[in-house]
C-alpha positions as a LaTeX table, in Angstrom:
\begin{tabular}{lrrr}
\hline
Residue & $x$ (\AA) & $y$ (\AA) & $z$ (\AA) \\
\hline
Unk1 & 53.74 & $-33.33$ & $-29.61$ \\
Unk2 & 50.09 & $-32.25$ & $-29.86$ \\
Unk3 & 49.40 & $-28.80$ & $-31.23$ \\
Unk4 & 45.85 & $-28.80$ & $-29.88$ \\
Unk5 & 45.46 & $-25.95$ & $-27.35$ \\
Unk6 & 44.49 & $-26.97$ & $-23.82$ \\
Unk7 & 40.92 & $-26.15$ & $-22.85$ \\
Unk8 & 40.86 & $-23.55$ & $-20.07$ \\
Unk9 & 38.97 & $-24.87$ & $-17.02$ \\
Unk10 & 37.26 & $-21.92$ & $-15.33$ \\
Unk11 & 35.83 & $-22.32$ & $-11.84$ \\
Unk12 & 32.35 & $-20.82$ & $-12.11$ \\
Unk13 & 32.03 & $-18.29$ & $-9.26$ \\
Unk14 & 34.79 & $-20.28$ & $-7.59$ \\
Unk15 & 34.30 & $-23.94$ & $-6.71$ \\
Unk16 & 30.59 & $-23.22$ & $-6.36$ \\
Unk17 & 29.64 & $-26.90$ & $-6.45$ \\
Unk18 & 31.23 & $-27.26$ & $-3.02$ \\
Unk19 & 31.05 & $-23.85$ & $-1.31$ \\
Unk20 & 28.65 & $-20.87$ & $-1.45$ \\
Unk21 & 29.54 & $-19.03$ & $-4.64$ \\
Unk22 & 31.77 & $-15.96$ & $-4.66$ \\
Unk23 & 33.18 & $-16.66$ & $-1.20$ \\
Unk24 & 36.85 & $-16.68$ & $-0.28$ \\
Unk25 & 36.77 & $-20.42$ & 0.37 \\
Unk26 & 35.10 & $-21.06$ & $-3.02$ \\
Unk27 & 37.86 & $-19.22$ & $-4.87$ \\
Unk28 & 40.71 & $-20.65$ & $-2.80$ \\
Unk29 & 39.33 & $-24.18$ & $-3.15$ \\
Unk30 & 39.03 & $-23.70$ & $-6.93$ \\
Unk31 & 42.75 & $-23.05$ & $-7.21$ \\
Unk32 & 43.59 & $-25.85$ & $-4.77$ \\
Unk33 & 41.65 & $-28.21$ & $-7.04$ \\
Unk34 & 43.74 & $-27.04$ & $-10.00$ \\
Unk35 & 41.47 & $-24.59$ & $-11.85$ \\
Unk36 & 43.18 & $-22.44$ & $-14.48$ \\
Unk37 & 40.85 & $-19.51$ & $-13.83$ \\
Unk38 & 37.98 & $-18.25$ & $-11.70$ \\
Unk39 & 34.90 & $-16.32$ & $-12.76$ \\
Unk40 & 33.45 & $-13.55$ & $-10.57$ \\
Unk41 & 30.15 & $-11.79$ & $-11.29$ \\
Unk42 & 30.66 & $-8.07$ & $-10.73$ \\
Unk43 & 28.07 & $-5.56$ & $-9.50$ \\
Unk44 & 28.36 & $-2.19$ & $-7.72$ \\
Unk45 & 27.49 & $-0.63$ & $-4.38$ \\
Unk46 & 25.93 & 2.78 & $-3.94$ \\
Unk47 & 29.37 & 4.29 & $-3.33$ \\
Unk48 & 30.91 & 2.69 & $-6.41$ \\
Unk49 & 32.71 & $-0.30$ & $-4.88$ \\
Unk50 & 32.66 & $-3.42$ & $-7.07$ \\
Unk51 & 31.47 & $-6.51$ & $-5.22$ \\
Unk52 & 31.12 & $-10.15$ & $-6.21$ \\
Unk53 & 27.55 & $-11.41$ & $-6.31$ \\
Unk54 & 25.54 & $-13.48$ & $-8.79$ \\
Unk55 & 23.09 & $-10.61$ & $-9.13$ \\
Unk56 & 22.62 & $-7.16$ & $-7.67$ \\
Unk57 & 19.56 & $-8.58$ & $-5.88$ \\
Unk58 & 21.10 & $-10.37$ & $-2.88$ \\
Unk59 & 18.31 & $-11.94$ & $-0.84$ \\
Unk60 & 19.16 & $-15.40$ & $-2.18$ \\
Unk61 & 22.93 & $-15.19$ & $-1.67$ \\
Unk62 & 23.27 & $-13.35$ & 1.65 \\
Unk63 & 21.58 & $-13.20$ & 5.05 \\
Unk64 & 20.36 & $-9.64$ & 4.44 \\
Unk65 & 16.76 & $-10.58$ & 5.33 \\
Unk66 & 17.93 & $-11.45$ & 8.85 \\
Unk67 & 19.24 & $-7.90$ & 9.43 \\
Unk68 & 16.41 & $-5.81$ & 10.90 \\
Unk69 & 18.40 & $-2.61$ & 10.34 \\
Unk70 & 18.05 & $-3.18$ & 6.58 \\
Unk71 & 14.36 & $-4.16$ & 6.51 \\
Unk72 & 13.37 & $-0.80$ & 5.02 \\
Unk73 & 15.74 & $-1.34$ & 2.07 \\
Unk74 & 13.57 & $-4.11$ & 0.67 \\
Unk75 & 12.04 & $-2.86$ & $-2.55$ \\
Unk76 & 10.79 & $-3.84$ & $-6.00$ \\
Unk77 & 12.67 & $-2.95$ & $-9.19$ \\
Unk78 & 12.60 & $-3.80$ & $-12.86$ \\
Unk79 & 16.01 & $-5.09$ & $-13.97$ \\
Unk80 & 16.26 & $-5.74$ & $-17.71$ \\
Unk81 & 12.51 & $-6.18$ & $-17.96$ \\
Unk82 & 12.24 & $-8.53$ & $-14.98$ \\
Unk83 & 10.33 & $-7.48$ & $-11.87$ \\
Unk84 & 12.35 & $-8.33$ & $-8.75$ \\
Unk85 & 11.60 & $-7.78$ & $-5.08$ \\
Unk86 & 14.40 & $-7.88$ & $-2.55$ \\
Unk87 & 17.54 & $-6.05$ & $-1.52$ \\
Unk88 & 19.93 & $-4.59$ & $-4.10$ \\
Unk89 & 23.65 & $-3.87$ & $-3.86$ \\
Unk90 & 23.25 & $-0.37$ & $-5.28$ \\
Unk91 & 21.15 & 0.60 & $-2.25$ \\
Unk92 & 23.99 & $-0.15$ & 0.17 \\
Unk93 & 27.42 & 1.28 & 0.82 \\
Unk94 & 30.31 & $-1.15$ & 1.02 \\
Unk95 & 30.58 & $-0.58$ & 4.77 \\
Unk96 & 26.98 & $-1.77$ & 5.10 \\
Unk97 & 27.35 & $-4.72$ & 2.74 \\
Unk98 & 30.44 & $-6.00$ & 4.49 \\
Unk99 & 28.33 & $-6.75$ & 7.57 \\
Unk100 & 26.41 & $-9.41$ & 5.61 \\
Unk101 & 27.26 & $-13.11$ & 5.33 \\
Unk102 & 27.08 & $-15.32$ & 2.26 \\
Unk103 & 24.66 & $-18.25$ & 1.93 \\
Unk104 & 24.25 & $-21.09$ & $-0.56$ \\
Unk105 & 22.16 & $-19.97$ & $-3.57$ \\
Unk106 & 20.90 & $-23.50$ & $-4.38$ \\
Unk107 & 20.23 & $-25.06$ & $-0.95$ \\
Unk108 & 17.85 & $-27.73$ & $-2.24$ \\
Unk109 & 20.47 & $-29.05$ & $-4.66$ \\
Unk110 & 23.64 & $-28.35$ & $-2.71$ \\
Unk111 & 23.10 & $-29.17$ & 0.94 \\
Unk112 & 26.86 & $-29.48$ & 1.47 \\
Unk113 & 27.26 & $-25.86$ & 0.40 \\
Unk114 & 24.51 & $-24.85$ & 2.80 \\
Unk115 & 26.57 & $-26.17$ & 5.70 \\
Unk116 & 28.85 & $-23.15$ & 5.17 \\
Unk117 & 26.01 & $-20.61$ & 5.33 \\
Unk118 & 26.87 & $-17.55$ & 7.38 \\
Unk119 & 30.55 & $-18.40$ & 7.82 \\
Unk120 & 32.01 & $-15.89$ & 5.35 \\
Unk121 & 31.63 & $-12.26$ & 4.40 \\
Unk122 & 31.04 & $-11.19$ & 0.82 \\
Unk123 & 34.03 & $-10.05$ & $-1.22$ \\
Unk124 & 35.07 & $-7.03$ & $-3.24$ \\
Unk125 & 36.79 & $-7.32$ & $-6.61$ \\
Unk126 & 40.00 & $-6.12$ & $-4.98$ \\
Unk127 & 39.81 & $-9.00$ & $-2.49$ \\
Unk128 & 39.72 & $-11.50$ & $-5.34$ \\
Unk129 & 42.71 & $-9.91$ & $-7.07$ \\
Unk130 & 44.74 & $-10.57$ & $-3.93$ \\
Unk131 & 43.53 & $-14.18$ & $-3.80$ \\
Unk132 & 44.58 & $-14.73$ & $-7.42$ \\
Unk133 & 47.97 & $-13.15$ & $-6.83$ \\
Unk134 & 48.67 & $-15.42$ & $-3.86$ \\
Unk135 & 47.52 & $-18.53$ & $-5.72$ \\
Unk136 & 49.60 & $-17.62$ & $-8.79$ \\
Unk137 & 52.71 & $-17.15$ & $-6.66$ \\
Unk138 & 52.13 & $-20.45$ & $-4.84$ \\
Unk139 & 51.68 & $-22.39$ & $-8.08$ \\
Unk140 & 54.37 & $-20.66$ & $-10.09$ \\
Unk141 & 52.09 & $-19.79$ & $-13.00$ \\
Unk142 & 49.79 & $-16.99$ & $-14.00$ \\
Unk143 & 46.20 & $-17.79$ & $-13.06$ \\
Unk144 & 43.35 & $-16.07$ & $-14.83$ \\
Unk145 & 40.30 & $-14.04$ & $-13.86$ \\
Unk146 & 37.31 & $-14.25$ & $-16.19$ \\
Unk147 & 35.35 & $-11.21$ & $-15.01$ \\
Unk148 & 31.64 & $-11.03$ & $-15.85$ \\
Unk149 & 30.21 & $-7.51$ & $-15.87$ \\
Unk150 & 26.56 & $-7.74$ & $-14.82$ \\
Unk151 & 23.69 & $-5.44$ & $-15.88$ \\
Unk152 & 25.95 & $-2.72$ & $-17.31$ \\
Unk153 & 23.18 & $-0.73$ & $-19.01$ \\
Unk154 & 21.08 & $-0.74$ & $-15.85$ \\
Unk155 & 23.96 & 0.37 & $-13.62$ \\
Unk156 & 24.91 & 3.15 & $-16.03$ \\
Unk157 & 21.30 & 4.37 & $-15.95$ \\
Unk158 & 21.58 & 4.95 & $-12.19$ \\
Unk159 & 24.94 & 6.69 & $-12.36$ \\
Unk160 & 27.23 & 3.73 & $-11.76$ \\
Unk161 & 29.12 & 3.12 & $-15.05$ \\
Unk162 & 30.69 & $-0.31$ & $-14.59$ \\
Unk163 & 33.26 & 0.17 & $-17.35$ \\
Unk164 & 34.70 & 3.18 & $-15.52$ \\
Unk165 & 34.55 & 1.52 & $-12.09$ \\
Unk166 & 36.07 & $-1.70$ & $-13.40$ \\
Unk167 & 38.88 & 0.12 & $-15.22$ \\
Unk168 & 39.69 & 2.06 & $-12.06$ \\
Unk169 & 40.04 & $-1.08$ & $-9.93$ \\
Unk170 & 41.73 & $-3.36$ & $-12.47$ \\
Unk171 & 44.25 & $-0.96$ & $-14.00$ \\
Unk172 & 47.80 & $-1.92$ & $-13.04$ \\
Unk173 & 46.80 & $-5.51$ & $-12.25$ \\
Unk174 & 45.46 & $-6.73$ & $-15.57$ \\
Unk175 & 47.61 & $-8.16$ & $-18.36$ \\
Unk176 & 46.85 & $-9.87$ & $-21.66$ \\
Unk177 & 47.54 & $-13.18$ & $-19.94$ \\
Unk178 & 45.60 & $-12.93$ & $-16.68$ \\
Unk179 & 42.34 & $-11.19$ & $-17.65$ \\
Unk180 & 39.30 & $-12.10$ & $-19.71$ \\
Unk181 & 36.26 & $-9.83$ & $-19.52$ \\
Unk182 & 32.83 & $-11.13$ & $-20.49$ \\
Unk183 & 29.36 & $-9.65$ & $-20.69$ \\
Unk184 & 25.97 & $-10.21$ & $-22.31$ \\
Unk185 & 26.19 & $-6.58$ & $-23.46$ \\
Unk186 & 28.75 & $-5.81$ & $-26.15$ \\
Unk187 & 28.54 & $-2.07$ & $-25.46$ \\
Unk188 & 30.36 & $-2.26$ & $-22.14$ \\
Unk189 & 33.03 & $-4.55$ & $-23.60$ \\
Unk190 & 33.78 & $-1.92$ & $-26.22$ \\
Unk191 & 33.99 & 0.77 & $-23.54$ \\
Unk192 & 36.41 & $-1.31$ & $-21.49$ \\
Unk193 & 38.67 & $-1.80$ & $-24.50$ \\
Unk194 & 38.52 & 1.91 & $-25.28$ \\
Unk195 & 39.77 & 2.57 & $-21.74$ \\
Unk196 & 42.94 & 0.69 & $-22.62$ \\
Unk197 & 42.41 & $-2.26$ & $-20.29$ \\
Unk198 & 44.44 & $-5.27$ & $-21.50$ \\
Unk199 & 42.97 & $-8.74$ & $-21.77$ \\
Unk200 & 40.57 & $-10.63$ & $-23.99$ \\
Unk201 & 36.90 & $-9.75$ & $-24.48$ \\
Unk202 & 34.17 & $-12.41$ & $-24.67$ \\
Unk203 & 30.55 & $-11.84$ & $-25.66$ \\
Unk204 & 28.05 & $-13.96$ & $-23.73$ \\
Unk205 & 25.07 & $-15.34$ & $-25.63$ \\
Unk206 & 21.90 & $-16.82$ & $-24.21$ \\
Unk207 & 19.92 & $-19.52$ & $-25.99$ \\
Unk208 & 17.00 & $-17.08$ & $-26.40$ \\
Unk209 & 16.22 & $-13.37$ & $-26.15$ \\
Unk210 & 18.32 & $-10.32$ & $-26.99$ \\
Unk211 & 21.11 & $-8.34$ & $-25.27$ \\
Unk212 & 19.88 & $-5.82$ & $-22.70$ \\
Unk213 & 21.88 & $-2.93$ & $-24.17$ \\
Unk214 & 20.26 & $-3.45$ & $-27.58$ \\
Unk215 & 16.79 & $-3.84$ & $-26.06$ \\
Unk216 & 17.28 & $-0.56$ & $-24.19$ \\
Unk217 & 18.24 & 1.15 & $-27.44$ \\
Unk218 & 16.06 & $-0.59$ & $-30.04$ \\
Unk219 & 13.18 & $-2.13$ & $-28.11$ \\
Unk220 & 11.43 & $-4.99$ & $-29.92$ \\
Unk221 & 13.67 & $-4.45$ & $-32.96$ \\
Unk222 & 16.80 & $-5.41$ & $-31.00$ \\
Unk223 & 19.03 & $-8.04$ & $-32.63$ \\
Unk224 & 18.60 & $-11.38$ & $-30.93$ \\
Unk225 & 21.33 & $-13.59$ & $-29.52$ \\
Unk226 & 20.47 & $-16.10$ & $-32.25$ \\
Unk227 & 21.26 & $-13.48$ & $-34.88$ \\
Unk228 & 24.64 & $-12.84$ & $-33.27$ \\
Unk229 & 25.41 & $-16.55$ & $-33.55$ \\
Unk230 & 24.81 & $-16.90$ & $-37.29$ \\
Unk231 & 27.93 & $-17.06$ & $-39.47$ \\
Unk232 & 27.41 & $-13.42$ & $-40.41$ \\
Unk233 & 26.82 & $-12.44$ & $-36.79$ \\
Unk234 & 29.97 & $-14.22$ & $-35.63$ \\
Unk235 & 31.99 & $-12.47$ & $-38.32$ \\
Unk236 & 30.67 & $-9.12$ & $-37.09$ \\
Unk237 & 31.50 & $-10.00$ & $-33.47$ \\
Unk238 & 35.05 & $-10.89$ & $-34.49$ \\
Unk239 & 35.61 & $-7.25$ & $-35.46$ \\
Unk240 & 35.34 & $-6.13$ & $-31.82$ \\
Unk241 & 35.66 & $-9.10$ & $-29.42$ \\
Unk242 & 37.98 & $-12.06$ & $-29.05$ \\
Unk243 & 35.54 & $-14.80$ & $-28.21$ \\
Unk244 & 31.96 & $-15.94$ & $-27.69$ \\
Unk245 & 30.59 & $-17.92$ & $-24.75$ \\
Unk246 & 27.27 & $-19.74$ & $-25.02$ \\
Unk247 & 24.80 & $-21.58$ & $-22.85$ \\
Unk248 & 25.83 & $-25.24$ & $-22.72$ \\
Unk249 & 22.68 & $-26.32$ & $-24.53$ \\
Unk250 & 24.00 & $-24.57$ & $-27.67$ \\
Unk251 & 27.16 & $-26.68$ & $-27.54$ \\
Unk252 & 25.24 & $-29.93$ & $-28.14$ \\
Unk253 & 23.40 & $-31.56$ & $-31.03$ \\
Unk254 & 20.28 & $-33.54$ & $-30.10$ \\
Unk255 & 17.97 & $-36.14$ & $-31.58$ \\
Unk256 & 14.19 & $-35.84$ & $-31.85$ \\
Unk257 & 13.79 & $-37.07$ & $-28.28$ \\
Unk258 & 15.99 & $-34.29$ & $-26.99$ \\
Unk259 & 18.90 & $-36.60$ & $-26.17$ \\
Unk260 & 22.41 & $-35.25$ & $-26.64$ \\
Unk261 & 24.14 & $-37.11$ & $-29.46$ \\
Unk262 & 27.34 & $-35.10$ & $-29.72$ \\
Unk263 & 28.69 & $-31.58$ & $-30.11$ \\
Unk264 & 26.98 & $-28.94$ & $-32.21$ \\
Unk265 & 28.85 & $-27.00$ & $-34.89$ \\
Unk266 & 29.29 & $-23.98$ & $-32.59$ \\
Unk267 & 33.03 & $-24.42$ & $-31.98$ \\
Unk268 & 33.77 & $-25.00$ & $-35.66$ \\
Unk269 & 31.85 & $-21.92$ & $-36.74$ \\
Unk270 & 33.29 & $-19.70$ & $-34.00$ \\
Unk271 & 36.83 & $-20.74$ & $-34.90$ \\
Unk272 & 36.13 & $-20.18$ & $-38.60$ \\
Unk273 & 35.21 & $-16.59$ & $-37.71$ \\
Unk274 & 38.47 & $-16.18$ & $-35.77$ \\
Unk275 & 36.78 & $-16.29$ & $-32.35$ \\
Unk276 & 37.56 & $-18.23$ & $-29.21$ \\
Unk277 & 34.72 & $-20.56$ & $-28.15$ \\
Unk278 & 33.55 & $-20.97$ & $-24.54$ \\
Unk279 & 30.49 & $-22.55$ & $-22.92$ \\
Unk280 & 28.75 & $-22.56$ & $-19.54$ \\
Unk281 & 28.12 & $-24.34$ & $-17.22$ \\
Unk282 & 29.36 & $-27.88$ & $-16.53$ \\
Unk283 & 27.65 & $-29.21$ & $-13.40$ \\
Unk284 & 27.48 & $-32.74$ & $-12.03$ \\
Unk285 & 23.96 & $-32.78$ & $-10.54$ \\
Unk286 & 21.03 & $-34.39$ & $-12.37$ \\
Unk287 & 19.13 & $-31.11$ & $-12.31$ \\
Unk288 & 21.65 & $-29.53$ & $-14.66$ \\
Unk289 & 22.54 & $-32.48$ & $-16.92$ \\
Unk290 & 20.99 & $-33.27$ & $-20.27$ \\
Unk291 & 18.22 & $-35.77$ & $-19.69$ \\
Unk292 & 19.99 & $-38.79$ & $-21.20$ \\
Unk293 & 22.86 & $-38.30$ & $-18.71$ \\
Unk294 & 20.71 & $-38.22$ & $-15.57$ \\
Unk295 & 20.70 & $-41.11$ & $-13.10$ \\
Unk296 & 17.72 & $-41.67$ & $-10.84$ \\
Unk297 & 15.07 & $-39.14$ & $-9.93$ \\
Unk298 & 16.85 & $-37.08$ & $-7.25$ \\
Unk299 & 17.77 & $-33.69$ & $-8.70$ \\
Unk300 & 20.72 & $-33.25$ & $-6.34$ \\
Unk301 & 22.33 & $-36.64$ & $-7.10$ \\
Unk302 & 25.23 & $-36.72$ & $-9.52$ \\
Unk303 & 24.42 & $-38.25$ & $-12.87$ \\
Unk304 & 26.67 & $-39.34$ & $-15.74$ \\
Unk305 & 28.49 & $-36.02$ & $-15.69$ \\
Unk306 & 31.64 & $-37.61$ & $-17.09$ \\
Unk307 & 29.98 & $-38.43$ & $-20.42$ \\
Unk308 & 28.45 & $-34.99$ & $-20.83$ \\
Unk309 & 31.69 & $-33.23$ & $-19.85$ \\
Unk310 & 33.65 & $-35.38$ & $-22.29$ \\
Unk311 & 31.50 & $-34.35$ & $-25.25$ \\
Unk312 & 32.23 & $-30.71$ & $-24.46$ \\
Unk313 & 35.95 & $-31.24$ & $-23.81$ \\
Unk314 & 36.37 & $-33.19$ & $-27.06$ \\
Unk315 & 34.64 & $-30.51$ & $-29.13$ \\
Unk316 & 37.64 & $-28.18$ & $-29.25$ \\
Unk317 & 36.13 & $-25.68$ & $-26.85$ \\
Unk318 & 38.71 & $-23.08$ & $-25.75$ \\
Unk319 & 37.25 & $-22.66$ & $-22.28$ \\
Unk320 & 34.60 & $-24.30$ & $-20.11$ \\
Unk321 & 32.96 & $-23.02$ & $-16.94$ \\
Unk322 & 32.48 & $-25.64$ & $-14.24$ \\
Unk323 & 30.96 & $-25.59$ & $-10.76$ \\
Unk324 & 33.09 & $-28.63$ & $-9.87$ \\
Unk325 & 36.39 & $-27.75$ & $-11.57$ \\
Unk326 & 38.15 & $-30.91$ & $-10.36$ \\
Unk327 & 35.69 & $-33.02$ & $-12.35$ \\
Unk328 & 36.26 & $-31.00$ & $-15.52$ \\
Unk329 & 40.02 & $-31.29$ & $-15.00$ \\
Unk330 & 39.77 & $-35.07$ & $-14.59$ \\
Unk331 & 37.92 & $-35.35$ & $-17.90$ \\
Unk332 & 40.41 & $-33.00$ & $-19.57$ \\
Unk333 & 43.30 & $-35.19$ & $-18.45$ \\
Unk334 & 41.59 & $-38.28$ & $-19.85$ \\
Unk335 & 40.79 & $-36.61$ & $-23.16$ \\
Unk336 & 44.34 & $-35.29$ & $-23.50$ \\
Unk337 & 45.84 & $-38.72$ & $-22.71$ \\
Unk338 & 43.61 & $-40.39$ & $-25.28$ \\
Unk339 & 44.52 & $-37.75$ & $-27.83$ \\
Unk340 & 48.24 & $-38.27$ & $-27.25$ \\
Unk341 & 47.77 & $-42.02$ & $-27.54$ \\
Unk342 & 46.02 & $-41.60$ & $-30.88$ \\
Unk343 & 48.73 & $-39.23$ & $-32.15$ \\
Unk344 & 51.49 & $-41.64$ & $-31.15$ \\
Unk345 & 49.67 & $-44.53$ & $-32.77$ \\
Unk346 & 49.38 & $-42.52$ & $-35.99$ \\
Unk347 & 53.16 & $-42.01$ & $-35.90$ \\
Unk348 & 53.78 & $-45.70$ & $-35.30$ \\
Unk349 & 54.86 & $-45.30$ & $-31.65$ \\
Unk350 & 53.87 & $-48.24$ & $-29.43$ \\
Unk351 & 50.75 & $-47.38$ & $-27.42$ \\
Unk352 & 52.36 & $-48.75$ & $-24.26$ \\
Unk353 & 54.69 & $-45.73$ & $-24.21$ \\
Unk354 & 51.85 & $-43.36$ & $-23.49$ \\
Unk355 & 51.69 & $-42.37$ & $-19.83$ \\
Unk356 & 48.62 & $-40.39$ & $-18.70$ \\
Unk357 & 49.48 & $-37.31$ & $-16.66$ \\
Unk358 & 49.17 & $-37.49$ & $-12.90$ \\
\hline
\end{tabular}
């Protein structure tokens, strides 16, 4: 029997390759397709309710611009050094936000998702907990929430501490088995652990730049993400978190032409430091694939996603985020079957006895 742990397939904002992200149908479809986990992005309302949106600026993911009663709420803010104009969750109460409808964030790439525009309300964190509970009961196994805390330093600066709000809503539901909490800011992860919330903590790392909490504290002297991902940086992270999740581009090695040639050494180095290794995001469309896996010139067409996904799934990654979780699961099944076949062959068992899982 293989001792290799199974890679967790995490539906990124639900089955967001097929439905507008963070909607009820996206999460329910993710579990129907077989996902092990779902990943919500968590932001706050003015009255401290945690809601599920890609960002706190919601003009691209809701129909807020079509509501004349909220026209005066449009404003410009600086969020983590980026100037944004639009409508922000923290300027609305939950009762106001619940009147909005979700729309597809990437309409040019995902026209199928756009066909569901306006059909669903946005969700609270508590709504998702109920969805996970129902899906877990129906499938007879504990399904997982990988909760991303968004813009924690910013929200704390306006009197909405996300660690406190998250702990309040998750306490009594969370266990070591069903919760992973991730953030680009290690500070809030530490605060969540100090509040006694069970589950695993994962530090998110971009391919460039520095964490917002460190920039707020140290300015231009802030430690970069790259520094966190050195061997020394990983060892330091292992003292306070359980895993690291990186942009997919950091999971690959490339040749001089920029073509992916195989996995990078990220997984090996993370495991050597005692950390779980995750990466984001597996997507089937040409726009998101490495250039040697694209087919044709249409950004919305699916390219050779299977080859790219397979490199990631073979690398020993502990978890992968996927917009189309069924595709990641199909590749995982193939990789696992091939691995079992190789193990049986090494033991002298006839290859014909290997039966791929259904």
